[in-house]
N, C-alpha and C positions, 0 to 999 in steps of 0.2 A: 436573596441571593446578596443583594446590598447589606444586610444584616448580617451575613455569613461573611462577608469580606472586609467587615468594619464601616463601611462606608455608608453615607446617608443615600436615599433615594436618587436628590435631587443631582450628589456628584454621579451617581450612576448614568442619569439620563444627561449631563453634560457634556459624556463623552458618546451615549447614544440614544439617539431623539426617540426610540422605540426599539422594545422586546424583538421586534423583528429585525431592526439595524445592527443589535447585537449579535442575534443568529445569524447572520450573512456575514457579519466581520467576524465570528467565531469559524464558520465555516471555510469561508475563504484564506484563514490562518492556517488551518488545518490541512487544508490544500497544498497552500504551501508549503509546509514546513514538511510533511508527510507523504508528499507525492514530488512536487517539483523541485524542490533542494535536494532529494533525494536521487533523481536523475540526474541535477546538475552533480551532483558530485561522483557519480558513476561514470559520466563525460569525460572525468578529467583523468578516466583510465584507457588503455590502450585496448582495442580488441573488445568485441564483442563477446566473447568468450571469459575473459578477464569482469567483464561488466556482466554479465551471467554470474558468475562464482561468487562476487563481491556482493550480488542483490541477496542470493541464496544466503550467502553468510549471515548478512544483517538479518535475513527475517529469520535464521535461527537464533541469532546472538541476543537481539533485538526484542525485550517483551513489549506486547503492543496493547496496554490498557484501554489509550486514548482511541485505538481502532477498535477496539471492542463496544466502549461508548458510543461513538461514533454510530456506530450499525446498529445500537441497539434503538438509539433516537431515530435512525431511518427508520425502523418500522413503527413508528407512531408519527411522526412529522413529515410530510410531503417535502418541505425544503429540502431537509437533510436526507431524504431518500433522492432526491434530485442530486443533490452535492454527490450525493455516494456514487450514483449512477456515471457521473461525470468521471470521478475520478478512478472508476473500475476500468472506464472506456481509456481513460488515458495511460493508466497502468496495464492493460493488454496491450493495446496499441503499442506502446514502448518496448512492452518485454517481447510481441510479435516479430518487431523489427529487428532486434536483437538475433533473436532465432533465425530470421531469415539472414541477416547479416552473416549468421556461422551456416549458413548453407543448406538449410531444412528449407524444403518448397511452402510455401505460402499458407496453405491449410491446416499442413500437421504442424507449423510454427504458432498459428494461431490457436489450435486445439492443446499446445503443450505453454501456451502464454496463457489460457486460462487455467489450465491445472494450477500453474505456478500460484495465480492470483486466488484461486480457492487454498490453495496450500497457506499462506499467509492470511487468509482470511479466519481458516480453521485455526492457526497459531495466537490468533488474536483470542480465542475463544475457550481453546484447551490449553492453557500455557505452560501447564505441568508434562505435558505429552514428551517434551523438548529433551526432560532429562533422559528419555530412555533412546536416544539417539546415539551415536558413535561418533568420535573425531573425525570419522572420516565421510560424514554423512554429506557434509555439501562437496567435497569431489563427485562421490558416487550421485549425487543428482544433478551436478552439472553433466558429468557424464550421460546421465540416461537422458537428460531432456534434450541435448545436442547433439549428441555423436549417433544416438541409435536410431535409423531411421526403418521405419516398417518396410517388410517387402508387401509390394503389389499383385 
C-alpha cells in the first residue's frame, strides 16, 4: 500500500503504529462519513417524512462503491464485520425511529427499516439497476414505506 501511495513504509507507520491501527482508523472514518454524517445532514430537515424521502433519494442518486468494498472486506475480516454490524444497527435504529415518528407501529417500522437497509446494501452491489427506476421512485417508495399499514 505504501508503494501504491508513493510513500515510504516508515512514513505510513509514523501515522499508524500498526496495520490494525490503520484498519481501525479506516473503519471509524467510514462509519462517521457514511452513517453519522448522513444522519446529521438528515437531522437538519424538518419532519420524519422529509428525512425518509431525502434518505431514499440519496440512496438512489449516490453510487456506493465504498459501501460495496467495506461489505466485501467484512466477509473476510472480523473487525470489519463487527464495524458493519454496528453501522447496520445504527442505520436501522435511526430509520425505525423515523418510521415510528411517521406513525407506524414499532414492529412494522423495524421491518421496513430493515428492508430499506437491505435495499441500500443491494444498491451498492448492483448499481446499474438504478437506471431502471423512474423519476418518481423516491416518492413512490416514501409513500409505500410510510403510509401503508397492513391490515391486521
